[in-house]
C-alpha positions as CSV (number, residue, x, y, z in Angstrom):
1,M,60.7,-45.2,7.6
2,K,63.2,-44.2,4.3
3,I,63.8,-46.8,2.1
4,T,66.4,-47.0,0.4
5,T,67.1,-51.3,-1.0
6,P,65.1,-53.7,-1.8
7,T,62.4,-53.9,1.0
8,L,60.2,-56.7,2.5
9,L,57.0,-55.1,3.4
10,L,54.9,-57.6,6.2
11,D,51.2,-56.5,6.3
12,K,50.7,-57.7,10.3
13,Q,47.4,-57.0,10.6
14,K,46.7,-59.2,7.1
15,A,48.9,-61.9,8.6
16,I,47.5,-62.0,11.9
17,R,43.8,-62.4,10.0
18,N,45.2,-65.1,7.5
19,I,46.8,-66.6,11.3
20,R,43.1,-66.6,12.8
21,R,41.1,-68.2,10.1
22,M,44.0,-71.3,9.8
23,A,43.1,-71.3,13.9
24,D,39.9,-70.8,13.6
25,K,39.4,-73.9,10.9
26,A,41.6,-76.3,12.5
27,R,39.8,-75.5,15.7
28,Q,36.5,-76.2,14.3
29,N,37.8,-79.5,12.7
30,G,39.0,-80.2,15.4
31,V,42.6,-81.4,14.6
32,R,45.2,-79.4,16.3
33,L,47.1,-76.9,14.1
34,R,51.1,-77.3,14.4
35,P,52.5,-74.7,12.3
36,H,55.4,-74.7,9.8
37,F,57.4,-71.8,11.1
38,K,59.8,-72.2,7.8
39,T,57.7,-68.9,5.8
40,H,58.5,-66.5,8.0
41,Q,61.6,-67.7,10.4
42,S,60.7,-65.2,12.8
43,A,60.6,-65.1,16.7
44,Q,58.5,-62.1,16.4
45,V,56.1,-63.2,13.5
46,G,55.8,-66.6,15.5
47,E,54.5,-64.9,18.9
48,W,51.1,-64.4,17.0
49,F,50.3,-67.7,16.5
50,R,50.4,-67.7,20.4
51,E,47.5,-65.1,21.0
52,F,45.4,-67.8,18.7
53,G,46.1,-71.1,21.1
54,V,49.7,-72.1,18.9
55,E,51.5,-73.8,21.4
56,A,53.2,-77.3,19.7
57,I,54.9,-75.6,15.7
58,T,57.1,-77.3,12.8
59,V,60.1,-76.3,11.0
60,S,62.5,-77.1,8.5
61,S,66.1,-77.7,10.1
62,V,67.4,-78.9,13.9
63,R,69.3,-75.1,13.3
64,M,65.6,-73.8,13.1
65,A,64.5,-75.7,15.6
66,N,67.4,-74.1,18.5
67,Y,66.1,-70.8,17.5
68,F,62.4,-71.4,18.1
69,A,63.2,-73.6,21.3
70,N,65.3,-70.3,22.8
71,H,62.8,-68.4,22.2
72,G,60.1,-69.8,24.4
73,W,58.6,-72.9,21.7
74,N,58.3,-76.6,23.6
75,D,56.6,-78.3,20.9
76,I,58.9,-78.6,17.9
77,M,59.1,-81.2,14.8
78,V,61.9,-81.2,13.2
79,A,59.9,-81.9,8.9
80,F,62.8,-83.1,7.7
81,P,64.3,-86.3,7.2
82,A,66.9,-86.3,10.4
83,N,70.6,-85.5,10.2
84,V,72.6,-87.6,11.7
85,L,75.3,-85.5,11.4
86,E,73.8,-82.7,13.4
87,I,73.4,-85.8,16.5
88,E,75.1,-82.8,18.9
89,M,72.4,-80.5,18.5
90,I,69.3,-82.5,18.4
91,N,70.9,-84.5,21.7
92,E,71.2,-80.8,23.1
93,L,67.3,-80.0,21.9
94,A,66.3,-83.1,23.6
95,S,67.2,-82.3,27.0
96,R,65.4,-78.9,27.1
97,I,61.9,-79.5,24.8
98,K,60.0,-81.9,23.3
99,L,61.4,-83.0,20.4
100,H,59.4,-84.6,17.2
101,L,62.1,-85.8,14.1
102,I,61.4,-88.0,10.8
103,A,62.6,-90.5,9.8
104,V,62.1,-92.1,5.8
105,N,64.7,-94.8,6.3
106,Q,65.6,-98.0,8.8
107,E,69.3,-96.5,8.7
108,T,68.5,-93.4,9.8
109,I,67.0,-95.3,12.8
110,E,69.9,-96.9,13.7
111,L,72.2,-94.6,13.6
112,L,69.9,-92.6,16.4
113,A,69.4,-95.8,18.1
114,Q,73.3,-95.8,18.7
115,Q,73.7,-92.2,18.9
116,L,70.5,-90.3,20.9
117,R,71.1,-89.3,24.2
118,H,67.6,-88.4,24.9
119,P,64.4,-89.4,24.8
120,V,62.8,-87.7,21.1
121,Q,59.4,-88.4,19.2
122,L,59.9,-89.9,16.1
123,S,57.1,-90.3,13.0
124,L,58.1,-91.8,9.8
125,K,57.1,-89.8,6.3
126,I,54.6,-91.3,4.3
127,D,54.8,-90.7,0.3
128,T,51.5,-90.5,-0.7
129,G,51.8,-89.2,-4.3
130,Y,54.3,-85.9,-4.3
131,R,57.4,-88.7,-5.0
132,R,60.2,-86.7,-3.0
133,T,61.0,-88.2,0.5
134,G,58.8,-91.0,2.3
135,I,58.0,-94.6,2.5
136,L,54.7,-95.7,0.6
137,A,52.2,-96.4,2.4
138,T,52.1,-100.1,1.1
139,N,55.3,-101.1,1.7
140,Y,54.3,-102.8,4.9
141,A,57.7,-105.5,4.7
142,E,60.1,-101.4,5.2
143,L,57.7,-100.5,7.5
144,D,57.4,-103.2,9.6
145,Q,61.1,-103.2,10.1
146,M,61.2,-99.7,11.3
147,V,58.5,-99.6,13.5
148,Q,59.6,-102.5,15.0
149,K,63.0,-101.2,15.6
150,I,61.6,-97.9,16.7
151,R,59.3,-99.9,19.6
152,E,63.0,-101.9,21.0
153,Q,64.2,-98.2,21.2
154,D,64.4,-96.9,25.2
155,K,65.1,-93.5,23.4
156,M,62.8,-92.9,20.5
157,H,59.0,-93.0,21.0
158,F,57.0,-93.6,17.9
159,S,54.4,-91.1,17.5
160,G,52.6,-92.2,13.9
161,F,52.5,-91.4,10.8
162,V,53.6,-87.5,9.0
163,V,52.3,-86.3,4.8
164,H,53.7,-83.2,2.7
165,D,50.9,-83.2,-0.1
166,G,52.9,-80.8,-1.9
167,H,51.6,-82.1,-5.0
168,T,48.9,-79.8,-4.2
169,Y,51.0,-76.7,-6.0
170,K,50.8,-78.0,-9.3
171,Q,46.8,-78.1,-9.1
172,N,44.6,-75.4,-9.6
173,D,40.7,-77.3,-9.2
174,V,39.6,-77.7,-5.5
175,Y,38.7,-81.1,-6.6
176,A,41.7,-82.2,-7.8
177,I,43.2,-81.2,-4.1
178,Q,40.2,-82.5,-2.3
179,T,40.7,-86.0,-4.2
180,I,44.8,-85.6,-3.0
181,Y,43.8,-84.7,0.8
182,N,41.1,-87.9,1.0
183,T,43.3,-89.8,-1.2
184,S,46.3,-89.7,1.9
185,V,44.2,-89.4,4.7
186,Y,42.8,-92.9,3.3
187,Q,45.8,-94.4,3.1
188,L,47.0,-92.6,6.8
189,H,44.0,-94.7,7.9
190,M,45.1,-97.8,6.1
191,L,48.3,-96.9,8.4
192,R,46.9,-96.6,11.6
193,E,45.0,-99.8,12.1
194,R,48.1,-102.0,10.8
195,Y,49.6,-100.1,13.7
196,K,46.9,-99.2,16.6
197,S,47.2,-102.9,18.4
198,K,51.0,-102.0,18.9
199,F,50.6,-98.5,19.3
200,P,47.4,-96.7,20.2
201,N,47.7,-93.5,20.2
202,L,49.2,-93.5,16.5
203,Q,49.2,-89.8,15.7
204,L,48.6,-88.9,11.7
205,S,49.6,-85.8,10.6
206,I,49.3,-83.9,7.4
207,G,50.6,-80.6,5.9
208,D,50.2,-78.2,2.7
209,T,49.1,-74.7,2.5
210,P,46.8,-75.2,-0.3
211,S,44.4,-78.3,1.3
212,C,44.6,-76.1,4.5
213,S,43.2,-73.3,2.6
214,I,41.2,-74.7,0.3
215,I,38.9,-77.7,1.8
216,E,36.8,-77.5,4.8
217,T,36.2,-80.4,6.0
218,L,39.9,-81.5,7.4
219,R,39.0,-84.4,10.0
220,G,40.4,-88.1,9.4
221,V,43.6,-87.0,10.8
222,D,45.2,-85.3,13.9
223,E,46.8,-82.0,12.9
224,I,47.9,-80.3,10.2
225,R,50.7,-78.4,9.6
226,P,50.7,-75.3,7.2
227,G,53.1,-72.9,6.6
228,N,53.1,-70.4,3.9
229,F,49.4,-69.6,4.7
230,V,50.7,-66.7,7.2
231,F,51.7,-64.8,4.7
232,Y,50.6,-66.4,1.2
233,D,51.7,-65.3,-2.6
234,L,50.7,-65.3,-6.0
235,T,51.4,-69.6,-6.5
236,Q,49.2,-69.6,-3.8
237,Q,46.6,-66.9,-5.4
238,R,46.8,-68.4,-8.7
239,I,46.1,-72.2,-7.0
240,G,42.8,-70.7,-5.5
241,S,44.1,-70.7,-1.8
242,C,43.5,-66.8,-0.9
243,S,43.0,-64.1,-3.0
244,F,45.0,-61.2,-3.5
245,D,44.1,-59.5,-0.2
246,D,45.3,-62.2,1.9
247,I,48.6,-61.9,0.5
248,A,50.9,-60.0,4.2
249,V,54.3,-59.6,2.1
250,C,55.1,-57.2,-0.7
251,M,58.3,-56.4,-1.8
252,A,59.2,-52.2,-2.0
253,C,62.2,-52.2,-5.3
254,P,63.5,-48.9,-6.5
255,V,63.2,-47.9,-9.6
256,V,66.8,-47.3,-10.8
257,A,66.4,-47.3,-14.8
258,K,63.5,-46.6,-17.4
259,H,64.1,-47.7,-21.4
260,P,61.2,-46.4,-22.7
261,E,62.0,-47.8,-26.3
262,R,60.9,-51.1,-25.4
263,S,58.4,-49.6,-22.1
264,E,60.8,-51.6,-19.6
265,I,61.5,-50.6,-15.8
266,I,64.4,-51.5,-14.5
267,L,64.1,-52.5,-10.3
268,Y,66.4,-53.3,-8.0
269,G,65.6,-56.5,-7.2
270,G,66.3,-59.6,-8.4
271,S,66.8,-63.3,-7.6
272,V,68.9,-62.4,-4.7
273,H,66.0,-61.0,-3.2
274,F,63.0,-62.7,-5.0
275,S,64.6,-66.1,-5.8
276,K,64.1,-67.7,-9.1
277,D,60.4,-68.9,-8.7
278,V,57.7,-67.9,-11.9
279,I,54.2,-68.1,-12.7
280,L,52.5,-69.3,-16.2
281,Q,50.0,-66.9,-16.6
282,E,47.0,-67.4,-18.9
283,D,48.6,-66.3,-22.2
284,A,51.4,-68.8,-21.4
285,S,53.6,-65.8,-20.4
286,E,55.9,-65.8,-17.5
287,A,55.2,-63.7,-14.4
288,Y,58.2,-63.1,-11.5
289,G,56.0,-60.7,-9.2
290,R,52.7,-58.8,-9.7
291,V,53.2,-55.5,-9.4
292,V,51.1,-53.1,-7.0
293,E,50.4,-49.1,-5.9
294,L,52.6,-48.8,-2.2
295,S,50.5,-46.3,-0.1
296,G,51.8,-45.4,3.7
297,S,49.0,-48.2,4.7
298,G,50.0,-50.8,2.2
299,W,49.4,-51.6,-0.5
300,S,47.0,-51.6,-3.6
301,A,45.8,-54.9,-5.8
302,P,48.0,-56.0,-8.9
303,L,47.8,-53.3,-11.5
304,E,47.0,-54.5,-14.9
305,G,49.5,-53.6,-17.8
306,I,52.0,-53.7,-15.6
307,E,54.6,-56.9,-14.1
308,V,58.1,-58.2,-13.3
309,V,59.1,-60.1,-16.5
310,S,62.3,-61.2,-15.7
311,L,64.8,-61.5,-13.0
312,S,69.0,-61.9,-13.4
313,Q,71.3,-61.1,-9.6
314,E,70.0,-57.5,-9.0
315,H,67.8,-56.5,-11.3
316,G,64.2,-56.6,-11.9
317,V,62.4,-56.3,-15.1
318,V,59.1,-54.4,-15.0
319,K,57.1,-54.4,-18.4
320,A,54.8,-52.1,-19.0
321,T,52.5,-50.4,-21.4
322,P,52.8,-46.7,-21.3
323,E,49.9,-45.3,-19.1
324,Q,51.5,-47.2,-16.4
325,F,55.4,-46.7,-18.2
326,K,55.0,-42.8,-17.4
327,K,54.1,-42.9,-14.2
328,Y,57.3,-43.9,-12.6
329,Q,60.5,-41.8,-12.1
330,I,63.7,-43.2,-11.6
331,G,63.7,-42.8,-7.6
332,D,60.4,-44.0,-6.9
333,L,59.5,-47.3,-5.0
334,M,57.6,-50.1,-6.9
335,G,55.7,-52.3,-5.0
336,V,56.2,-56.1,-6.5
337,L,53.8,-58.8,-4.4
338,P,56.2,-61.7,-4.6
339,V,55.9,-65.7,-6.4
340,H,57.0,-68.1,-3.4
341,S,56.7,-65.7,-0.2
342,C,59.2,-68.5,1.7
343,L,62.4,-68.0,-0.5
344,T,61.4,-64.1,-0.7
345,A,61.7,-63.5,3.1
346,N,64.1,-66.3,3.0
347,L,66.8,-64.1,0.7
348,M,65.2,-60.7,2.3
349,Q,66.8,-62.0,6.4
350,G,64.0,-59.2,7.7
351,Y,60.9,-57.9,7.3
352,L,59.7,-53.6,7.7
353,T,56.0,-54.0,9.0
354,T,53.2,-51.3,6.7
355,E,53.0,-49.7,11.0
356,G,57.1,-48.9,10.5
357,E,58.3,-51.8,12.7
358,R,61.8,-53.8,12.0
359,L,61.4,-58.2,12.4
360,E,64.1,-60.1,12.7
361,H,64.5,-63.2,10.2
362,L,66.6,-66.6,11.1
363,M,68.7,-66.5,8.5
364,G,69.3,-62.6,9.5
365,V,70.5,-63.3,13.0
366,P,74.3,-63.9,13.9
367,P,75.4,-67.6,14.5
368,Q,76.3,-66.5,17.9
369,E,73.3,-65.3,19.2
370,L,72.1,-68.8,18.6
371,V,73.5,-70.9,20.8
372,S,71.4,-71.1,24.2
């Protein structure tokens, strides 16, 4: 299949290998794998997880939950604070699947109590150090009120507590990541002890790709919710979550200009394709992607002496040594590993597998096709 514009390539075998590895780890640790589908957002990729016994999934929006419910997933957690403005779709989903919602404020619980028409599972999101959103584990006054309010409702079943340790993304030391994980699990266990007399089946759920990839012993929780691991990316490689060989997606970008006087190659592939996420390298330089050599069956490890150093809306600027510079001609395709595969996939809205198959992405599906 001829590629003429920026295209996100997907190595199916690498992705399946990543899924198998995480599923095996979850099984060995006796925890449920509820993978986050926000990374791939693809019905076809989602089916690959079923081969490894995955029955429950995580998503980041009600729209995404509806999309995957329409493709046969019946146990879905929306791991984002419940948006009460979407109550009509929430009620529609709750009428046909086991829907899990997240709350971080008393007001959300009160509004849901007034408007829910069908039962939902409700978990409280706990902030164990990330400081994005959530309730502090030691804020017992607020937690007690919220738990009591949920207990009084007939349309809300209190499931337990969820955590996202997003601050592991700022680490590249296994001991630091292990400490973050241990701290979160300790705080979750304190909460379970506090409420288990009234809710003996409380579930503890944690999810971030660095912890779930790097830490071997993931006991102490009931489920894990990593997402990025299906594809991985340069950020995860930098943290230590994966090797370059585990990265399952790669951008193929046309070479549209060359500037020998400054050893730069211009790609058709900019921030509207990659996002503007960047990694800081050991020499303090910034990289917006690592260049690889494309082949008929995939791509190589990152090449030395050439990388993406700048992105504007449609343009990608590649700095190259003279040796690398002369290898590329206008009209060639250059492979680039993304810094953040979730955002790149979201922007590209579809995949071309290395086997030549086109796969859909939620953002590329016409709205009328998302109606159940």
